[in-house]
C-alpha positions in Angstrom: -13.1 0.3 -90.2 -10.7 -2.7 -90.7 -8.4 -3.3 -87.8 -5.5 -5.7 -86.9 -4.6 -6.3 -83.3 -0.9 -6.7 -82.5 0.8 -7.4 -79.2 2.5 -10.0 -77.3 0.8 -13.1 -75.8 -0.8 -11.9 -72.5 -0.9 -8.2 -73.6 -4.6 -8.1 -73.6 -5.2 -7.6 -77.2 -8.0 -10.2 -77.3 -9.8 -8.3 -74.6 -9.5 -5.1 -76.4 -10.6 -6.6 -79.7 -13.9 -7.7 -78.1 -14.5 -4.2 -76.7 -13.8 -2.7 -80.1 -16.1 -5.0 -81.8 -18.9 -4.2 -79.2 -18.5 -0.5 -79.4 -18.2 -0.3 -83.2 -20.7 -3.1 -84.1 -18.1 -4.9 -86.1 -17.1 -8.7 -85.8 -14.2 -9.8 -83.9 -12.5 -12.3 -86.0 -9.9 -14.8 -84.7 -8.3 -17.5 -86.8 -9.3 -20.1 -84.0 -12.9 -19.2 -84.4 -12.8 -19.4 -88.2 -11.2 -22.8 -88.1 -13.8 -24.1 -85.6 -16.7 -22.6 -87.4 -15.6 -24.0 -90.8 -15.0 -27.4 -89.3 -18.3 -27.5 -87.5 -20.1 -26.6 -90.8 -18.2 -29.1 -92.7 -17.1 -26.6 -95.4 -14.5 -27.6 -97.9 -12.0 -25.2 -96.4 -12.8 -26.5 -93.0 -12.2 -30.1 -94.0 -8.8 -29.1 -95.4 -7.9 -27.3 -92.2 -9.1 -30.2 -90.1 -6.8 -32.6 -92.1 -3.8 -30.6 -90.9 -5.0 -30.0 -87.3 -5.8 -33.7 -86.9 -2.1 -34.5 -87.6 -1.0 -31.9 -85.1 0.3 -29.7 -87.9 -0.2 -25.9 -88.4 -2.7 -24.9 -91.0 -0.6 -23.5 -94.0 -0.6 -19.8 -94.5 -2.3 -20.0 -97.8 -5.3 -21.9 -96.4 -5.5 -19.7 -93.3 -5.6 -16.6 -95.6 -8.3 -18.4 -97.9 -10.5 -18.9 -94.7 -9.9 -15.4 -93.6 -10.8 -13.8 -96.9 -13.8 -16.1 -97.2 -15.0 -14.8 -93.7 -14.6 -11.2 -94.8 -17.4 -11.8 -97.5 -20.0 -12.3 -94.8 -22.5 -9.5 -94.3 -21.5 -8.6 -90.8 -18.0 -7.5 -92.2 -19.7 -4.8 -94.4 -18.6 -2.1 -92.0 -15.2 -3.7 -91.1 -13.8 -6.0 -88.7 -11.2 -6.6 -85.9 -8.7 -9.3 -86.9 -7.0 -11.0 -83.9 -4.3 -13.7 -84.3 -3.3 -13.1 -87.9 -1.1 -12.0 -89.4 1.7 -13.4 -87.1 4.6 -13.1 -89.7 5.8 -10.8 -92.4 4.9 -13.3 -95.2 1.3 -13.5 -93.7 1.0 -9.7 -93.6 2.2 -9.3 -97.2 -0.2 -11.9 -98.3 -3.0 -10.3 -96.6 -2.1 -6.9 -98.0 -2.1 -8.4 -101.5 -5.4 -10.2 -101.1 -7.2 -7.2 -99.8 -5.7 -5.0 -102.6 -7.2 -7.3 -105.1 -10.5 -6.3 -103.7 -9.6 -2.7 -103.7 -9.4 -2.8 -99.8 -6.8 -2.0 -97.1 -6.3 -2.2 -93.4 -7.2 1.1 -91.7 -5.3 0.5 -88.3 -2.8 -2.0 -86.8 -3.1 -1.4 -83.1 -0.3 -2.5 -81.0 -1.0 -3.1 -77.3 2.5 -2.5 -75.9 3.4 -4.3 -72.7 7.0 -5.0 -71.4 8.0 -8.7 -71.2 8.4 -8.5 -67.4 4.9 -7.3 -66.9 3.5 -10.1 -69.1 5.5 -12.8 -67.2 4.0 -11.4 -63.9 0.6 -11.0 -65.5 0.4 -14.5 -66.8 2.1 -16.5 -64.2 -0.4 -15.1 -61.7 -3.3 -16.7 -63.6 -5.0 -19.6 -62.0 -7.6 -21.9 -63.6 -10.3 -24.4 -62.4 -10.1 -27.4 -64.6 -13.5 -28.5 -63.3 -15.7 -25.6 -64.4 -13.3 -23.5 -66.6 -13.3 -20.4 -64.3 -10.1 -18.4 -64.4 -8.6 -16.1 -61.7 -5.6 -14.1 -61.1 -3.7 -14.0 -57.7 -3.3 -10.2 -57.9 -6.1 -8.8 -60.3 -8.9 -11.4 -59.6 -8.2 -13.3 -56.5 -10.5 -16.0 -55.1 -12.2 -15.6 -51.7 -10.2 -18.6 -50.4 -6.6 -18.8 -51.9 -6.3 -21.7 -54.3 -9.9 -22.7 -54.3 -12.6 -21.9 -57.1 -15.2 -19.5 -56.0 -17.6 -21.1 -58.4 -17.3 -24.8 -57.7 -14.9 -25.3 -54.8 -12.3 -27.2 -56.7 -8.5 -26.6 -56.4 -7.1 -24.1 -58.9 -4.0 -24.9 -61.1 -1.3 -23.0 -62.8 -1.5 -24.1 -66.3 1.6 -25.1 -68.2 1.0 -22.3 -70.7 1.1 -19.7 -67.9 4.3 -21.0 -66.2 7.1 -18.3 -66.2 9.5 -20.4 -68.3 6.8 -21.2 -70.9 5.6 -17.6 -71.2 9.3 -16.5 -71.7 9.7 -19.0 -74.6 6.3 -17.7 -76.1 7.6 -14.1 -75.9 11.0 -15.1 -77.6 8.9 -16.7 -80.5 6.8 -13.4 -80.6 9.8 -11.2 -80.7 11.5 -13.1 -83.5 8.4 -13.7 -85.7 5.7 -11.1 -84.9 7.7 -8.0 -83.7 8.8 -7.2 -87.4 5.1 -6.7 -88.2 5.4 -3.4 -86.0 8.0 -2.2 -88.5 5.9 -3.5 -91.5 2.8 -1.6 -90.4 4.8 1.5 -89.4 6.2 1.9 -92.8 2.6 1.5 -94.2 1.4 4.4 -91.9 -1.1 2.0 -90.3 0.4 1.4 -86.9 -0.8 3.0 -83.6 0.3 2.0 -80.2 -1.3 2.1 -76.9 0.1 1.5 -73.4 -1.2 -1.9 -72.4 0.2 -1.6 -68.8 -2.9 0.5 -67.8 -6.2 -1.1 -66.7 -8.4 -2.5 -69.4 -10.7 0.5 -69.5 -7.9 3.0 -69.8 -6.4 1.1 -72.6 -9.8 1.1 -74.3 -10.2 4.7 -73.9 -6.9 5.3 -75.5 -7.9 3.0 -78.4 -11.3 5.0 -78.8 -9.4 8.3 -79.0 -7.4 6.8 -81.9 -10.3 5.4 -83.8 -12.7 8.3 -83.0 -16.1 7.9 -81.2 
């Protein structure tokens, strides 16, 4: 079962990808994890990726795809995978489709976790992080015992720049311009399925399982 996760930043697609991976015993593959693993292992592809990252540049699509296709060769991908964070654009999607077709393979499902923008802004701007121990909370969904103080280590919590409403809105604008067209792309391919991401985590997962089958 080969799955692509789609959804705006903060829609919860990463959480659902992990749950799918656990239930169906397939790996959850994110581009960030692939980059880190290859860099740590000192592979040729990892060295190439690092040369771009060290300059603060995006890793080119061709190299990213090469790293992903290389990851698919691992034995743990024999029964499929959940791909999270790629593709983000139509050219990436087309390149992935072509690369898979060369191997006689295809994506089975593109799962879009659908959440309205206003919900995402509320959801993300409510996040609070402890920079000391790395714990994360939410003022509504996962509050601390004492407001603004980490339960784990007692340090003050912060609203990260990434989670500020104006930053979230900018990220959503980028998502809608670049990534939203993927929904049309996978709809035309007959691969797209949508779930209501405004429900709680377990309800969203139950909806995904109904689509994928137990």
